[in-house]
N, C-alpha and C positions, 0 to 999 in steps of 0.2 A: 866859415861859420856854418854854411849849409852842410859841409862834409861832416862837421862835428855832430849836428843834430841827426843826420841820416844814420849814423852809427848807433844811436841810442833809441831811436823811435822808428816804429813801423807805420808806413802810410796806411791808414784805415779806409775802408770803402764808405763812401758817403751816400745817404739816401737820395734817390732821384725822384723827380716829380712824376706823378701818375704811374708809379711802379706797380706792377702786378705780381712780382715775385718777392720771396723773402730776402732780407738783406744778407749779403754774403758774410761768411764767418770772418771774424776779426783776428782769429789765431788758428794755427793748425789743430790744436786740441778741440776747439769748438767745432771746427769743420768735421772732425772725426765723430764727435757726438751727434751732430746733425745727420751724418751718413748712417750711423747705427740706428738712430730713430727711424729713418726712412726704411731701412731694411726690415726692422721689427714690424712696422706697420704693414708692409707689403706681405710678409709671410703670415701675419696674424689675420689679415683679410682673407687670404686663401684658405687657411685652416677653418675659420668661422663659416665660410661659404660651404666648404665640404661637409663639415659636421651638420650644419643646418639642412643641407640637401639630403643627407642620410636619414636624419630624424623625420623629416617630412615624408620621405618615401616609405619609411617603416610604418608610420601612423596611417597613411592613406592606403597602403597595400599590405595590411596585416594578415590577410587570409593566405592559406597555404598555396592555393592555386596561382596567386599573383606574386607572392614573395616567399619562396621556400626557405630562404636563409633567415628572414625575420621571424617566420613562423616557428622555425626550429628552436630559436633562443628566447622567444617571447610567448610561446603558447602555453607553457606550464608555469606554475608558481602562484604567488599571491596576486590579489587584485586590489586596486585602489580606485576610488571614484574619479572620473575624468573632470577636469576643471571647466567651468563655464566660460572662462575668458579665452578659450581656444577659438581661433578664427575659422577653423574648418569644422565640418559636421559630417558624420558618417551615420547612415541609417542603422537603427537598432544597436548602436554602439554605446553601451552604458559604462563599460569599464576598460581600463588599459592594464594589461598583465605585465608583471615583471618576474623574470626567472629567478627561482630560488630553490636550492636543494638542502639548505641548512634547516635549523629549527624554525617551526612555523609560527606565524602571528595571525590569530583569528581576525576575520574581517569585522565581526560584531560579537559582543559578549553581553549576556544578560545574567546578572548575578542571581536574581530571584525569578524563576520561571513563572510562578503563579502571579505575583504582583505586576509583572511586566508582560503578561500574556497578550494584552491588547497591542502594545508596542511591537511585540514580536511578530504578530500577524500583519500589522501595518507595514513594518519595515521590509518584509519579505514577500510582499504581494507580487505575483507574476515573475518570480525569480527562481532560477534553478541553481542548485549547489549542494555542498556537503555540510552536514551539521553534526554536532556532538553534544550528547547529554552527559553530564557529570554528576554523580552522586556525591554531595558535599560531606556525607557522613562516612561512607565506605570508600570513597575516591574511585569507585568503579565507573567506567565510561561506556558509552555506546555511540558508534559512528554509523550514520545513514546518509542516504541520498534521496533527492526528490526533484522532479521536473517543475513542481510548483510548491515551494516551501510553505507558503501561507496555508494552502489547503491541507498539507500534511500536518502542520502544527494545530490546526483547528480540530483535526481528528484526535491528536494526542491529548488535547484539553477536554475531550469528551469521555467521561468515565464509562459510558455504555460501550463505546468503541473499544476501550481498553479491556473491559470485562469479556467482551466477545472474542478477544485475542489474548487470553491469559496464557496461551501456550508460549508466547513470546516473553523472554526474560525481562526486557525493558518495560513491558506492560505491567507485569507483576511488581516490578520495582517501583514504578510510578504510583501504583495503587498503595503499596505498602508504606513507602516513606513520604509520599505527598509531593506535590509540585514545588513547594517552598524549599525543600531539601535538595533540589536539583538546579544546577545552572545550565544554561544553553549557550552554545557558541556556533556561529556560522564560520566554519573553517575556510570556506572558499565559495565564491560564485563562479560558475563555469557553464559552458555550453552543454546542452543535453547529450551531445555525442561523446563528451569526455567525462560524464558522470561516473561511469563504472571504473574507468582508469584511475580517476582521482580518488574515489572511495577506497580502491585497493591500495593506493599509495599511503593513505592515512591509516588504514587497517594494519598494514605491514609495519608502520613506524610507531603507532600508538598501542597496538595489541589490545583492543577493547575487550573487556571481560564479558560484557553483556551481549556481544555478538557471538552467537553459538556457531554460525556459519562463517568461516574465515575466508571465503572467496566472495568477492563483491558481485552482486547480481545473481548469486546461485540460488537464492530463495525462490525466484520465479520459476525455476525448473526443478525445485527440490521435491522429492517424493518420499513420503513417510513409509516406513516398513509396516507390515501387518502387526507386528508386536507393539510398535509405538502407537499405532492407531487404537489397538485394544486398550493400552494403558491410559490414553487420553479419554477414550470412551468411558472407562470405569471411573476415572477421576471426576468427570463432568456429569456422571449419571445422577439424576435427581437434584442437580444444583439449580438449573434454570427452569423451574416449574412454577405454575400458578402465577403469583404476582411478580416473580423474578423473570418470567418469560418475556422476551422482547415483543411477542405477539399478544400479550395480555391486554384485554380491553379493546382490541382492534376489531372492526367489523369488515367483512368481505363486501366488496362492491358487487353490483349485479353482474358486471362483466366477468369478475373473478368466479362468481357462483356458476355462471354458464360454462366457463372453462372447466371447472371442477366436475360439473355434471356430465360434460362431454367425455371426460376421461373415464367416468364410471359407466358410460353407456357401452353398447355393443361395439362401437367404433373406438378402438383403443389408440392411445398415444396421439391424440389430436389429429385424427384423420388417417392414421396408419393402421392397417389391418395385419393380423398375424398370418405368416406364411403357413403352408401345409406342414412344412418341416417343423416349425415352431409349435404348431398345434399338436403334432404327434409327440414331441418331446414333453409337452405339458401333460398330455394324456398318460404317457408312460410313467411320469413322475407321480401323477395322481393315483395310479393303480397301486403303487407300492406304499401309499400313505395310509396309516392306521390311526384312527382317532381313539382317544382314551374313553373309558366308560363315562366319566364325568362329562366330557365333550359331547358324546352321543346323547346323553340325557338332555343336555341343554338344547341341542339341535332338534331333538324330538319334541321338546316342550314348545319350541318356537314354530317349527314347521309341521309337527304331527297333528293327528286328529285324536284327541283324548276320548277314552271310552270308559264308561262306568258299567260294571256288571252287577246285576241284581239277581239273587236266587230266591225262588218261590218257597215260602214257608206256609204251612197250613194255618197256623195261628196268627201270624203277623203279616201275611201277604208276601210282598217282595222285600227282601232285605239286601242292602248294599254289601257286597263281599269283596269288592276291589275296584280301584281307580287306576287306569293305565294311561300313559302319555301318548300311546299310539295304538292303532288297530293291530299292528303286528305283535306287540307285547301282550295285548289282550288275547289274541288267537293262540299265542304260545302258552299262555296260562291254562287255557282249556284244551290245548293240544288239538286245535282245529285250524282250518285255513282262514286266511284273512278275508277272502271273498265271502265266506259264510257269514262272518260277522257284519260285513258291509251290507249283505243282502237282508239280514234280520234288522239292522238299524234302519234301513230305508223302508222296509215293510212294516216295522213296528210289531212284528209277530214274536211269539215266545219260542225260543229254541228248545226243542225236545220237551216242551211243556214244563221247563224248569228254569231256564235262564232268560233274562230280559236285558238287551243291550241298549244303552242310551249314549249317543255320541255328541260331542261338543266340538264344533269347528274352531280353529285358532282365530284369535282376534286380530 
């Protein structure tokens, strides 16, 4: 009977009291499944530990000097805000970068620049990055950079600032179309050292029409030609005068008045004096200078000693025959020397018993 049952049944392992291990498999198939499970768990723990160690090391050592490999693949591209639930903290670390060379996704987008101007300034306070203006009517764009985006946008929303910089295409466009017809995007937040590189990246890919200079950062060292300066000067001549002048209604402080008086005194250029060589050049230039007749008359009227010439008449006494703005012109009229007229003016005598000179000093 026992032989009969042993041929049809397999003796199973029974649980033991106070056992600390799993019960042994009851069949070869179950034993294979348990072994597969143990192998998967073993390798899974190794993989998770390795990946976790790599991620933590990248996050903690993201600078180039500490981790060149992580910096190479994570230094460029888009940025996303770091999560508050992270257990670690890095000083001055506000964003984690992810590498991307495909189509860009802006960090922030403001549909109406005018109605959202307060939010724009608030969101970008003390942040450096790349921004983009888009004309919703013409679809033209402008790409720029700033080490402090909030301060830059405050200037953009100031019409006086734009009018003083009408040579810039974006300034004229904002004045012409209005802020409501422009949208603003923050393309990327990045470190100050990478601003020029990232701006050039977007300028190459987006080809902004409002950017007249196609090299990022070139405006700081850009020099206008004399022809361009002349055109700008003619275009702006007579525009910012009287009420339109930025200095209209302003009063100089006493300190400013003293500085202005000092520049007009004998000591030139705030304490600097002309060298002998400079004085000689100024003298040579002055020798060849010729004033017009109108200018000479004005100068004589201001600085000259006017003279009235009266001629003696038997019936009417002395009669005025001419008024001159200077002694020199009066002397030339009578064909005599200037000293003669001065002498007779001071003495009050009559010249050749015929002419009487009356002088008037300038006021």
